[in-house]
N, C-alpha and C positions, 0 to 999 in steps of 0.2 A: 031661564037664565039668559038665553040668547036675546030675548026681547028686551030685557033690562040692559044688556050690553049695547044693543043697537040704539036704544033710547039715550043712554049715556053718551055714546059716540056722537049722536046728533046734537046733543046739548053742548058737547065739547066743541064741535065745529062752529056752532053759532057763537059761542063765547069767544073763540079765537078770532072769528071774523069781526065781531064787534070791537074787540080790544085793539086789534091791529088796524082796523079802518079808522078808529078814533085817533090813533097816533100817526096816521099817514099824513104826509105833506099835502095830499089831496084835500084834506079837511082844513088845512091851515091857509092855503093859498088858492084863491078863486081864479085869479087871472094869470094863467101860465100858457106858454106856447103849446100848441097841439102835440108836438113831438115829445115834449117833456111830460105832459099829462099822460100820454100813452105809455111812456117809460115807467112812470110812477104806478100806473094801473097794473102793468105787467109785473112789476116788482112786488106790489101788494098781493096780487094773486099768488105769486110764487111763495111769498112769505107766509101767507095763510096756509097754503098747502103743506109747506115744510113743517110748520109748527103743529098743524093738525096731525100729520103723519108721526111726528115725534111723540105727541101725547097719546095717539092711538097705539103705537108700539108699546109704550109704557103700560097702558091699560091691558093690552093683550098679554103681557108678561104675567099679569095677575090671574088670568083665567085658569091655568092649571092648578094654582093654589086654591082657588075658590071651589073648583070642581073636586079636588081631593078632600076638602073639608066637608063637602056635601056627601060624598061617599062614606067618609068616616062617621058622619052623623047618622047615617042610615045603613047599618051593617046588613050585608046581604043584598043591598040595592043594586050592586053591580053584577050579581049572578044571573045567569040565564035560567029561565024556568024550563024551557024545552031544548 
């Protein structure tokens, strides 16, 4: 389950990066002043991180529900043997 979650989070980050980079002014304007370009790069980095964290938090809220379903599907699976 953890492997699947980590894979999904990696895909989410890539998707967020692609989507926000495509909409960034950095992709629309080639010739801008160095200071403005750096500002846009910093803002893009911050926007990517914020959106990824939002989506990650949303995904992590689902983990307890998925885990509960797995335990319910396998009665006795949560009991210790020793």
